[in-house]
N, CA, C and O atoms as a Maestro MAE file, in Angstrom:
{
 s_m_m2io_version
 :::
 2.0.0
}

f_m_ct {
 s_m_title
 :::
 protein
 m_atom[292] {
  # First column is atom index #
  i_m_mmod_type
  r_m_x_coord
  r_m_y_coord
  r_m_z_coord
  i_m_residue_number
  s_m_chain_name
  s_m_pdb_residue_name
  s_m_pdb_atom_name
  i_m_atomic_number
  :::
  1 25 128.146 -220.417 -211.533 1 A "MET " " N  " 7
  2 3 127.966 -219.389 -210.480 1 A "MET " " CA " 6
  3 2 127.250 -217.761 -211.196 1 A "MET " " C  " 6
  4 15 127.465 -217.023 -212.157 1 A "MET " " O  " 8
  5 25 126.147 -217.854 -209.808 2 A "ASN " " N  " 7
  6 3 125.111 -216.064 -210.021 2 A "ASN " " CA " 6
  7 2 126.083 -215.170 -210.037 2 A "ASN " " C  " 6
  8 15 127.303 -215.084 -209.896 2 A "ASN " " O  " 8
  9 25 124.699 -214.231 -210.360 3 A "THR " " N  " 7
  10 3 125.662 -212.065 -210.433 3 A "THR " " CA " 6
  11 2 125.913 -212.177 -209.374 3 A "THR " " C  " 6
  12 15 126.977 -211.621 -209.102 3 A "THR " " O  " 8
  13 25 125.116 -212.980 -208.001 4 A "LEU " " N  " 7
  14 3 125.157 -212.342 -206.573 4 A "LEU " " CA " 6
  15 2 126.242 -213.110 -205.759 4 A "LEU " " C  " 6
  16 15 126.507 -212.812 -204.595 4 A "LEU " " O  " 8
  17 25 126.915 -214.219 -206.511 5 A "LYS " " N  " 7
  18 3 127.702 -214.943 -205.849 5 A "LYS " " CA " 6
  19 2 129.184 -213.839 -206.361 5 A "LYS " " C  " 6
  20 15 129.891 -213.134 -205.640 5 A "LYS " " O  " 8
  21 25 129.233 -214.022 -207.561 6 A "ILE " " N  " 7
  22 3 130.347 -213.040 -208.305 6 A "ILE " " CA " 6
  23 2 130.558 -211.925 -207.616 6 A "ILE " " C  " 6
  24 15 131.718 -211.591 -207.375 6 A "ILE " " O  " 8
  25 25 129.289 -211.018 -207.102 7 A "ILE " " N  " 7
  26 3 128.920 -209.103 -206.718 7 A "ILE " " CA " 6
  27 2 130.052 -209.409 -205.057 7 A "ILE " " C  " 6
  28 15 130.849 -208.736 -204.403 7 A "ILE " " O  " 8
  29 25 129.659 -210.370 -205.015 8 A "GLY " " N  " 7
  30 3 129.820 -211.012 -203.192 8 A "GLY " " CA " 6
  31 2 131.314 -211.171 -202.979 8 A "GLY " " C  " 6
  32 15 131.996 -210.825 -202.014 8 A "GLY " " O  " 8
  33 25 131.812 -212.036 -204.594 9 A "ALA " " N  " 7
  34 3 133.069 -212.481 -203.901 9 A "ALA " " CA " 6
  35 2 134.231 -211.520 -204.372 9 A "ALA " " C  " 6
  36 15 135.451 -211.680 -204.360 9 A "ALA " " O  " 8
  37 25 133.404 -210.417 -204.811 10 A "ALA " " N  " 7
  38 3 134.459 -209.784 -205.743 10 A "ALA " " CA " 6
  39 2 134.685 -208.277 -204.936 10 A "ALA " " C  " 6
  40 15 135.618 -207.508 -205.168 10 A "ALA " " O  " 8
  41 25 133.585 -208.057 -203.925 11 A "LEU " " N  " 7
  42 3 132.599 -206.874 -202.643 11 A "LEU " " CA " 6
  43 2 134.389 -207.237 -201.750 11 A "LEU " " C  " 6
  44 15 135.368 -206.526 -201.523 11 A "LEU " " O  " 8
  45 25 134.047 -208.717 -201.475 12 A "ILE " " N  " 7
  46 3 135.515 -209.270 -200.127 12 A "ILE " " CA " 6
  47 2 136.865 -208.771 -200.754 12 A "ILE " " C  " 6
  48 15 137.624 -208.029 -200.131 12 A "ILE " " O  " 8
  49 25 137.114 -209.209 -201.988 13 A "VAL " " N  " 7
  50 3 138.069 -209.591 -202.178 13 A "VAL " " CA " 6
  51 2 138.524 -207.411 -201.963 13 A "VAL " " C  " 6
  52 15 139.319 -207.022 -201.107 13 A "VAL " " O  " 8
  53 25 137.867 -206.538 -202.839 14 A "LEU " " N  " 7
  54 3 138.031 -205.293 -202.718 14 A "LEU " " CA " 6
  55 2 137.789 -204.890 -201.639 14 A "LEU " " C  " 6
  56 15 138.899 -204.393 -201.447 14 A "LEU " " O  " 8
  57 25 136.965 -204.565 -200.256 15 A "GLY " " N  " 7
  58 3 137.114 -204.497 -199.269 15 A "GLY " " CA " 6
  59 2 138.814 -205.128 -198.338 15 A "GLY " " C  " 6
  60 15 139.554 -204.595 -197.511 15 A "GLY " " O  " 8
  61 25 138.818 -206.563 -199.087 16 A "LEU " " N  " 7
  62 3 140.075 -206.476 -197.704 16 A "LEU " " CA " 6
  63 2 141.259 -205.580 -198.761 16 A "LEU " " C  " 6
  64 15 142.093 -204.948 -198.114 16 A "LEU " " O  " 8
  65 25 141.350 -205.511 -199.905 17 A "ALA " " N  " 7
  66 3 142.324 -205.307 -200.485 17 A "ALA " " CA " 6
  67 2 143.031 -203.568 -200.216 17 A "ALA " " C  " 6
  68 15 144.110 -202.982 -200.124 17 A "ALA " " O  " 8
  69 25 141.134 -203.259 -200.169 18 A "GLY " " N  " 7
  70 3 141.180 -201.902 -198.874 18 A "GLY " " CA " 6
  71 2 142.465 -201.578 -197.473 18 A "GLY " " C  " 6
  72 15 143.345 -200.858 -197.001 18 A "GLY " " O  " 8
  73 25 141.491 -203.014 -197.369 19 A "PHE " " N  " 7
  74 3 141.539 -202.947 -196.140 19 A "PHE " " CA " 6
  75 2 142.988 -202.936 -195.561 19 A "PHE " " C  " 6
  76 15 143.317 -202.127 -194.694 19 A "PHE " " O  " 8
  77 25 143.526 -203.524 -195.887 20 A "PHE " " N  " 7
  78 3 145.244 -203.896 -196.076 20 A "PHE " " CA " 6
  79 2 145.938 -202.575 -196.492 20 A "PHE " " C  " 6
  80 15 146.478 -201.782 -195.720 20 A "PHE " " O  " 8
  81 25 145.830 -202.462 -197.905 21 A "THR " " N  " 7
  82 3 146.878 -200.869 -198.321 21 A "THR " " CA " 6
  83 2 146.288 -199.388 -197.514 21 A "THR " " C  " 6
  84 15 146.794 -198.266 -197.496 21 A "THR " " O  " 8
  85 25 145.670 -199.638 -197.203 22 A "GLY " " N  " 7
  86 3 145.014 -198.162 -196.590 22 A "GLY " " CA " 6
  87 2 144.598 -197.111 -197.673 22 A "GLY " " C  " 6
  88 15 144.362 -195.975 -197.261 22 A "GLY " " O  " 8
  89 25 144.447 -197.440 -199.421 23 A "GLY " " N  " 7
  90 3 144.714 -196.519 -200.479 23 A "GLY " " CA " 6
  91 2 146.048 -196.986 -200.963 23 A "GLY " " C  " 6
  92 15 146.900 -197.856 -200.781 23 A "GLY " " O  " 8
  93 25 145.654 -195.541 -201.945 24 A "PHE " " N  " 7
  94 3 146.839 -195.898 -202.971 24 A "PHE " " CA " 6
  95 2 147.828 -194.413 -203.355 24 A "PHE " " C  " 6
  96 15 147.565 -193.394 -202.718 24 A "PHE " " O  " 8
  97 25 148.545 -194.390 -204.032 25 A "SER " " N  " 7
  98 3 149.598 -193.226 -204.598 25 A "SER " " CA " 6
  99 2 149.730 -193.354 -205.955 25 A "SER " " C  " 6
  100 15 149.943 -194.424 -206.525 25 A "SER " " O  " 8
  101 25 149.583 -192.070 -206.594 26 A "PHE " " N  " 7
  102 3 149.826 -191.617 -208.103 26 A "PHE " " CA " 6
  103 2 150.719 -190.292 -207.880 26 A "PHE " " C  " 6
  104 15 150.847 -189.580 -206.884 26 A "PHE " " O  " 8
  105 25 151.421 -190.205 -209.456 27 A "THR " " N  " 7
  106 3 151.697 -189.330 -209.444 27 A "THR " " CA " 6
  107 2 151.817 -188.397 -210.717 27 A "THR " " C  " 6
  108 15 152.147 -188.786 -211.838 27 A "THR " " O  " 8
  109 25 151.613 -187.579 -210.490 28 A "LYS " " N  " 7
  110 3 150.615 -186.507 -211.329 28 A "LYS " " CA " 6
  111 2 151.214 -185.602 -212.073 28 A "LYS " " C  " 6
  112 15 151.921 -184.920 -211.330 28 A "LYS " " O  " 8
  113 25 151.312 -185.140 -213.516 29 A "GLN " " N  " 7
  114 3 151.678 -184.741 -214.059 29 A "GLN " " CA " 6
  115 2 151.243 -184.057 -214.582 29 A "GLN " " C  " 6
  116 15 150.356 -184.472 -215.328 29 A "GLN " " O  " 8
  117 25 151.563 -182.352 -214.590 30 A "THR " " N  " 7
  118 3 151.270 -181.275 -214.653 30 A "THR " " CA " 6
  119 2 152.207 -180.073 -215.624 30 A "THR " " C  " 6
  120 15 153.322 -180.526 -215.881 30 A "THR " " O  " 8
  121 25 151.993 -178.777 -216.151 31 A "THR " " N  " 7
  122 3 152.544 -178.713 -216.918 31 A "THR " " CA " 6
  123 2 152.347 -176.507 -216.087 31 A "THR " " C  " 6
  124 15 151.352 -175.782 -216.085 31 A "THR " " O  " 8
  125 25 153.681 -176.250 -215.596 32 A "ALA " " N  " 7
  126 3 153.194 -174.893 -214.361 32 A "ALA " " CA " 6
  127 2 153.376 -174.072 -215.232 32 A "ALA " " C  " 6
  128 15 152.514 -173.205 -215.089 32 A "ALA " " O  " 8
  129 25 154.389 -173.713 -216.551 33 A "ALA " " N  " 7
  130 3 154.627 -173.255 -217.046 33 A "ALA " " CA " 6
  131 2 155.084 -173.132 -218.184 33 A "ALA " " C  " 6
  132 15 156.130 -173.781 -218.226 33 A "ALA " " O  " 8
  133 25 154.730 -172.312 -219.827 34 A "GLN " " N  " 7
  134 3 155.258 -172.611 -220.872 34 A "GLN " " CA " 6
  135 2 156.073 -171.423 -221.575 34 A "GLN " " C  " 6
  136 15 155.354 -170.424 -221.590 34 A "GLN " " O  " 8
  137 25 157.180 -171.209 -222.096 35 A "ILE " " N  " 7
  138 3 157.623 -169.804 -222.700 35 A "ILE " " CA " 6
  139 2 157.941 -170.292 -223.793 35 A "ILE " " C  " 6
  140 15 158.911 -170.976 -223.466 35 A "ILE " " O  " 8
  141 25 157.747 -170.492 -225.393 36 A "GLY " " N  " 7
  142 3 157.786 -170.554 -225.360 36 A "GLY " " CA " 6
  143 2 157.856 -172.104 -226.326 36 A "GLY " " C  " 6
  144 15 156.885 -172.696 -226.798 36 A "GLY " " O  " 8
  145 25 159.931 -172.670 -226.463 37 A "PRO " " N  " 7
  146 3 159.595 -173.881 -226.626 37 A "PRO " " CA " 6
  147 2 160.235 -174.711 -225.140 37 A "PRO " " C  " 6
  148 15 160.610 -175.817 -224.752 37 A "PRO " " O  " 8
  149 25 160.038 -173.249 -224.658 38 A "LEU " " N  " 7
  150 3 160.719 -173.889 -223.119 38 A "LEU " " CA " 6
  151 2 159.542 -174.594 -222.042 38 A "LEU " " C  " 6
  152 15 158.666 -173.790 -222.363 38 A "LEU " " O  " 8
  153 25 158.810 -175.521 -220.959 39 A "LYS " " N  " 7
  154 3 158.290 -176.111 -220.260 39 A "LYS " " CA " 6
  155 2 158.844 -176.262 -219.440 39 A "LYS " " C  " 6
  156 15 160.056 -176.422 -219.583 39 A "LYS " " O  " 8
  157 25 158.145 -176.298 -217.894 40 A "LEU " " N  " 7
  158 3 158.612 -175.951 -216.947 40 A "LEU " " CA " 6
  159 2 156.929 -177.295 -216.602 40 A "LEU " " C  " 6
  160 15 155.790 -176.828 -216.573 40 A "LEU " " O  " 8
  161 25 157.186 -178.807 -216.400 41 A "ASN " " N  " 7
  162 3 156.469 -179.559 -216.382 41 A "ASN " " CA " 6
  163 2 157.125 -180.276 -214.353 41 A "ASN " " C  " 6
  164 15 158.257 -180.683 -214.091 41 A "ASN " " O  " 8
  165 25 155.772 -180.157 -213.238 42 A "VAL " " N  " 7
  166 3 155.942 -181.099 -212.394 42 A "VAL " " CA " 6
  167 2 155.264 -181.611 -211.248 42 A "VAL " " C  " 6
  168 15 154.286 -181.005 -210.810 42 A "VAL " " O  " 8
  169 25 155.664 -182.631 -210.731 43 A "GLN " " N  " 7
  170 3 155.180 -183.989 -210.400 43 A "GLN " " CA " 6
  171 2 154.920 -184.006 -209.587 43 A "GLN " " C  " 6
  172 15 155.799 -184.186 -208.744 43 A "GLN " " O  " 8
  173 25 153.186 -183.800 -209.023 44 A "GLU " " N  " 7
  174 3 152.910 -184.405 -207.553 44 A "GLU " " CA " 6
  175 2 152.417 -185.475 -207.339 44 A "GLU " " C  " 6
  176 15 151.632 -185.867 -208.202 44 A "GLU " " O  " 8
  177 25 152.546 -185.958 -206.693 45 A "ARG " " N  " 7
  178 3 152.336 -187.360 -205.884 45 A "ARG " " CA " 6
  179 2 151.292 -186.956 -205.308 45 A "ARG " " C  " 6
  180 15 151.235 -185.840 -204.791 45 A "ARG " " O  " 8
  181 25 150.230 -187.865 -205.309 46 A "GLU " " N  " 7
  182 3 148.588 -187.497 -205.070 46 A "GLU " " CA " 6
  183 2 148.286 -188.628 -204.337 46 A "GLU " " C  " 6
  184 15 148.589 -189.677 -204.908 46 A "GLU " " O  " 8
  185 25 147.602 -188.771 -202.860 47 A "THR " " N  " 7
  186 3 147.276 -190.518 -202.053 47 A "THR " " CA " 6
  187 2 146.000 -190.549 -202.173 47 A "THR " " C  " 6
  188 15 145.402 -189.479 -202.070 47 A "THR " " O  " 8
  189 25 145.203 -191.854 -202.438 48 A "VAL " " N  " 7
  190 3 144.082 -191.614 -201.781 48 A "VAL " " CA " 6
  191 2 144.063 -192.405 -201.373 48 A "VAL " " C  " 6
  192 15 144.636 -193.421 -201.768 48 A "VAL " " O  " 8
  193 25 143.095 -192.243 -199.961 49 A "ASN " " N  " 7
  194 3 143.167 -192.754 -198.527 49 A "ASN " " CA " 6
  195 2 141.427 -193.718 -198.749 49 A "ASN " " C  " 6
  196 15 140.428 -193.193 -199.241 49 A "ASN " " O  " 8
  197 25 141.516 -195.379 -198.161 50 A "PHE " " N  " 7
  198 3 140.243 -195.532 -198.501 50 A "PHE " " CA " 6
  199 2 140.022 -195.105 -196.483 50 A "PHE " " C  " 6
  200 15 140.883 -194.918 -195.622 50 A "PHE " " O  " 8
  201 25 139.170 -195.100 -196.437 51 A "PRO " " N  " 7
  202 3 138.017 -195.585 -194.859 51 A "PRO " " CA " 6
  203 2 138.572 -196.643 -194.741 51 A "PRO " " C  " 6
  204 15 139.008 -197.177 -195.761 51 A "PRO " " O  " 8
  205 25 138.745 -197.327 -193.369 52 A "GLN " " N  " 7
  206 3 138.438 -198.456 -192.543 52 A "GLN " " CA " 6
  207 2 137.095 -198.847 -192.970 52 A "GLN " " C  " 6
  208 15 137.037 -199.636 -193.913 52 A "GLN " " O  " 8
  209 25 136.111 -198.477 -192.494 53 A "TRP " " N  " 7
  210 3 134.941 -198.637 -191.956 53 A "TRP " " CA " 6
  211 2 134.377 -198.879 -193.366 53 A "TRP " " C  " 6
  212 15 133.467 -199.706 -193.425 53 A "TRP " " O  " 8
  213 25 134.683 -198.422 -194.260 54 A "LEU " " N  " 7
  214 3 133.998 -198.498 -195.713 54 A "LEU " " CA " 6
  215 2 135.222 -199.987 -196.090 54 A "LEU " " C  " 6
  216 15 134.639 -200.709 -196.898 54 A "LEU " " O  " 8
  217 25 135.824 -200.238 -195.944 55 A "SER " " N  " 7
  218 3 136.449 -201.442 -196.348 55 A "SER " " CA " 6
  219 2 135.951 -202.812 -195.630 55 A "SER " " C  " 6
  220 15 135.819 -203.874 -196.237 55 A "SER " " O  " 8
  221 25 135.745 -202.663 -194.516 56 A "LEU " " N  " 7
  222 3 134.724 -203.464 -194.158 56 A "LEU " " CA " 6
  223 2 133.423 -204.008 -194.107 56 A "LEU " " C  " 6
  224 15 133.052 -205.141 -193.800 56 A "LEU " " O  " 8
  225 25 132.745 -202.929 -194.488 57 A "GLY " " N  " 7
  226 3 131.575 -202.723 -194.655 57 A "GLY " " CA " 6
  227 2 131.559 -203.104 -196.567 57 A "GLY " " C  " 6
  228 15 130.701 -203.605 -197.294 57 A "GLY " " O  " 8
  229 25 132.536 -202.731 -196.747 58 A "ALA " " N  " 7
  230 3 132.523 -203.821 -198.387 58 A "ALA " " CA " 6
  231 2 132.556 -205.612 -197.977 58 A "ALA " " C  " 6
  232 15 131.980 -206.523 -198.572 58 A "ALA " " O  " 8
  233 25 133.500 -205.688 -196.683 59 A "VAL " " N  " 7
  234 3 133.090 -207.155 -196.773 59 A "VAL " " CA " 6
  235 2 132.621 -207.489 -196.436 59 A "VAL " " C  " 6
  236 15 132.514 -208.677 -196.739 59 A "VAL " " O  " 8
  237 25 131.755 -206.980 -195.429 60 A "VAL " " N  " 7
  238 3 130.385 -207.579 -194.314 60 A "VAL " " CA " 6
  239 2 129.292 -208.022 -195.913 60 A "VAL " " C  " 6
  240 15 129.036 -209.185 -196.223 60 A "VAL " " O  " 8
  241 25 128.716 -206.548 -196.859 61 A "LEU " " N  " 7
  242 3 128.191 -206.796 -197.998 61 A "LEU " " CA " 6
  243 2 128.708 -207.804 -198.714 61 A "LEU " " C  " 6
  244 15 127.909 -208.678 -199.050 61 A "LEU " " O  " 8
  245 25 129.631 -207.900 -198.981 62 A "GLY " " N  " 7
  246 3 129.872 -209.215 -199.820 62 A "GLY " " CA " 6
  247 2 129.521 -210.709 -199.110 62 A "GLY " " C  " 6
  248 15 129.076 -211.667 -199.743 62 A "GLY " " O  " 8
  249 25 129.800 -210.706 -197.736 63 A "GLY " " N  " 7
  250 3 129.795 -211.645 -197.795 63 A "GLY " " CA " 6
  251 2 127.945 -212.486 -197.359 63 A "GLY " " C  " 6
  252 15 127.583 -213.663 -197.333 63 A "GLY " " O  " 8
  253 25 126.967 -210.744 -197.000 64 A "VAL " " N  " 7
  254 3 125.876 -211.117 -197.248 64 A "VAL " " CA " 6
  255 2 124.962 -211.522 -198.802 64 A "VAL " " C  " 6
  256 15 123.779 -211.827 -198.960 64 A "VAL " " O  " 8
  257 25 125.797 -211.406 -199.534 65 A "LEU " " N  " 7
  258 3 125.280 -211.179 -201.192 65 A "LEU " " CA " 6
  259 2 125.796 -212.704 -201.154 65 A "LEU " " C  " 6
  260 15 124.953 -213.454 -201.644 65 A "LEU " " O  " 8
  261 25 127.300 -213.559 -200.571 66 A "LEU " " N  " 7
  262 3 127.285 -214.699 -200.439 66 A "LEU " " CA " 6
  263 2 126.454 -215.818 -199.882 66 A "LEU " " C  " 6
  264 15 126.371 -217.008 -200.187 66 A "LEU " " O  " 8
  265 25 125.918 -215.145 -199.057 67 A "VAL " " N  " 7
  266 3 125.382 -216.104 -198.318 67 A "VAL " " CA " 6
  267 2 123.895 -216.113 -199.111 67 A "VAL " " C  " 6
  268 15 123.356 -217.127 -199.554 67 A "VAL " " O  " 8
  269 25 123.405 -214.855 -199.180 68 A "VAL " " N  " 7
  270 3 122.160 -215.027 -200.025 68 A "VAL " " CA " 6
  271 2 122.571 -215.705 -201.740 68 A "VAL " " C  " 6
  272 15 121.633 -216.011 -202.476 68 A "VAL " " O  " 8
  273 25 123.502 -215.814 -202.048 69 A "GLY " " N  " 7
  274 3 123.637 -216.268 -203.368 69 A "GLY " " CA " 6
  275 2 123.601 -217.717 -203.111 69 A "GLY " " C  " 6
  276 15 122.701 -218.446 -203.529 69 A "GLY " " O  " 8
  277 25 124.691 -218.147 -202.352 70 A "PHE " " N  " 7
  278 3 124.056 -219.584 -201.828 70 A "PHE " " CA " 6
  279 2 122.611 -220.183 -201.298 70 A "PHE " " C  " 6
  280 15 122.183 -221.337 -201.290 70 A "PHE " " O  " 8
  281 25 122.059 -218.995 -200.880 71 A "LYS " " N  " 7
  282 3 120.843 -219.669 -200.318 71 A "LYS " " CA " 6
  283 2 119.362 -220.035 -201.270 71 A "LYS " " C  " 6
  284 15 118.342 -220.685 -201.040 71 A "LYS " " O  " 8
  285 25 120.036 -218.989 -202.798 72 A "ARG " " N  " 7
  286 3 118.993 -219.406 -203.995 72 A "ARG " " CA " 6
  287 2 119.047 -220.623 -204.552 72 A "ARG " " C  " 6
  288 15 119.960 -221.435 -204.700 72 A "ARG " " O  " 8
  289 25 117.695 -220.609 -204.890 73 A "PRO " " N  " 7
  290 3 118.185 -222.584 -205.823 73 A "PRO " " CA " 6
  291 2 118.538 -221.720 -207.100 73 A "PRO " " C  " 6
  292 15 118.933 -222.271 -208.128 73 A "PRO " " O  " 8
  :::
 }
 m_bond[291] {
  # First column is bond index #
  i_m_from
  i_m_to
  i_m_order
  :::
  1 1 2 1
  2 2 3 1
  3 3 4 2
  4 3 5 1
  5 5 6 1
  6 6 7 1
  7 7 8 2
  8 7 9 1
  9 9 10 1
  10 10 11 1
  11 11 12 2
  12 11 13 1
  13 13 14 1
  14 14 15 1
  15 15 16 2
  16 15 17 1
  17 17 18 1
  18 18 19 1
  19 19 20 2
  20 19 21 1
  21 21 22 1
  22 22 23 1
  23 23 24 2
  24 23 25 1
  25 25 26 1
  26 26 27 1
  27 27 28 2
  28 27 29 1
  29 29 30 1
  30 30 31 1
  31 31 32 2
  32 31 33 1
  33 33 34 1
  34 34 35 1
  35 35 36 2
  36 35 37 1
  37 37 38 1
  38 38 39 1
  39 39 40 2
  40 39 41 1
  41 41 42 1
  42 42 43 1
  43 43 44 2
  44 43 45 1
  45 45 46 1
  46 46 47 1
  47 47 48 2
  48 47 49 1
  49 49 50 1
  50 50 51 1
  51 51 52 2
  52 51 53 1
  53 53 54 1
  54 54 55 1
  55 55 56 2
  56 55 57 1
  57 57 58 1
  58 58 59 1
  59 59 60 2
  60 59 61 1
  61 61 62 1
  62 62 63 1
  63 63 64 2
  64 63 65 1
  65 65 66 1
  66 66 67 1
  67 67 68 2
  68 67 69 1
  69 69 70 1
  70 70 71 1
  71 71 72 2
  72 71 73 1
  73 73 74 1
  74 74 75 1
  75 75 76 2
  76 75 77 1
  77 77 78 1
  78 78 79 1
  79 79 80 2
  80 79 81 1
  81 81 82 1
  82 82 83 1
  83 83 84 2
  84 83 85 1
  85 85 86 1
  86 86 87 1
  87 87 88 2
  88 87 89 1
  89 89 90 1
  90 90 91 1
  91 91 92 2
  92 91 93 1
  93 93 94 1
  94 94 95 1
  95 95 96 2
  96 95 97 1
  97 97 98 1
  98 98 99 1
  99 99 100 2
  100 99 101 1
  101 101 102 1
  102 102 103 1
  103 103 104 2
  104 103 105 1
  105 105 106 1
  106 106 107 1
  107 107 108 2
  108 107 109 1
  109 109 110 1
  110 110 111 1
  111 111 112 2
  112 111 113 1
  113 113 114 1
  114 114 115 1
  115 115 116 2
  116 115 117 1
  117 117 118 1
  118 118 119 1
  119 119 120 2
  120 119 121 1
  121 121 122 1
  122 122 123 1
  123 123 124 2
  124 123 125 1
  125 125 126 1
  126 126 127 1
  127 127 128 2
  128 127 129 1
  129 129 130 1
  130 130 131 1
  131 131 132 2
  132 131 133 1
  133 133 134 1
  134 134 135 1
  135 135 136 2
  136 135 137 1
  137 137 138 1
  138 138 139 1
  139 139 140 2
  140 139 141 1
  141 141 142 1
  142 142 143 1
  143 143 144 2
  144 143 145 1
  145 145 146 1
  146 146 147 1
  147 147 148 2
  148 147 149 1
  149 149 150 1
  150 150 151 1
  151 151 152 2
  152 151 153 1
  153 153 154 1
  154 154 155 1
  155 155 156 2
  156 155 157 1
  157 157 158 1
  158 158 159 1
  159 159 160 2
  160 159 161 1
  161 161 162 1
  162 162 163 1
  163 163 164 2
  164 163 165 1
  165 165 166 1
  166 166 167 1
  167 167 168 2
  168 167 169 1
  169 169 170 1
  170 170 171 1
  171 171 172 2
  172 171 173 1
  173 173 174 1
  174 174 175 1
  175 175 176 2
  176 175 177 1
  177 177 178 1
  178 178 179 1
  179 179 180 2
  180 179 181 1
  181 181 182 1
  182 182 183 1
  183 183 184 2
  184 183 185 1
  185 185 186 1
  186 186 187 1
  187 187 188 2
  188 187 189 1
  189 189 190 1
  190 190 191 1
  191 191 192 2
  192 191 193 1
  193 193 194 1
  194 194 195 1
  195 195 196 2
  196 195 197 1
  197 197 198 1
  198 198 199 1
  199 199 200 2
  200 199 201 1
  201 201 202 1
  202 202 203 1
  203 203 204 2
  204 203 205 1
  205 205 206 1
  206 206 207 1
  207 207 208 2
  208 207 209 1
  209 209 210 1
  210 210 211 1
  211 211 212 2
  212 211 213 1
  213 213 214 1
  214 214 215 1
  215 215 216 2
  216 215 217 1
  217 217 218 1
  218 218 219 1
  219 219 220 2
  220 219 221 1
  221 221 222 1
  222 222 223 1
  223 223 224 2
  224 223 225 1
  225 225 226 1
  226 226 227 1
  227 227 228 2
  228 227 229 1
  229 229 230 1
  230 230 231 1
  231 231 232 2
  232 231 233 1
  233 233 234 1
  234 234 235 1
  235 235 236 2
  236 235 237 1
  237 237 238 1
  238 238 239 1
  239 239 240 2
  240 239 241 1
  241 241 242 1
  242 242 243 1
  243 243 244 2
  244 243 245 1
  245 245 246 1
  246 246 247 1
  247 247 248 2
  248 247 249 1
  249 249 250 1
  250 250 251 1
  251 251 252 2
  252 251 253 1
  253 253 254 1
  254 254 255 1
  255 255 256 2
  256 255 257 1
  257 257 258 1
  258 258 259 1
  259 259 260 2
  260 259 261 1
  261 261 262 1
  262 262 263 1
  263 263 264 2
  264 263 265 1
  265 265 266 1
  266 266 267 1
  267 267 268 2
  268 267 269 1
  269 269 270 1
  270 270 271 1
  271 271 272 2
  272 271 273 1
  273 273 274 1
  274 274 275 1
  275 275 276 2
  276 275 277 1
  277 277 278 1
  278 278 279 1
  279 279 280 2
  280 279 281 1
  281 281 282 1
  282 282 283 1
  283 283 284 2
  284 283 285 1
  285 285 286 1
  286 286 287 1
  287 287 288 2
  288 287 289 1
  289 289 290 1
  290 290 291 1
  291 291 292 2
  :::
 }
}
């Protein structure tokens, strides 16, 4: 398998994952205050959203790279 086919397949997989999940979220832990040995931690939930146009663009670009990869000898 050449490089274009691998990159194209990866873009299709990542584009479909971004399209169907819509993004991902994670928990970020920060120290709000520290007074001596007493520490106040805060957990914040962060969300990263993927635009649908970006996911569909990745799928289309991956498809183009796959077609070009198969046409090259």
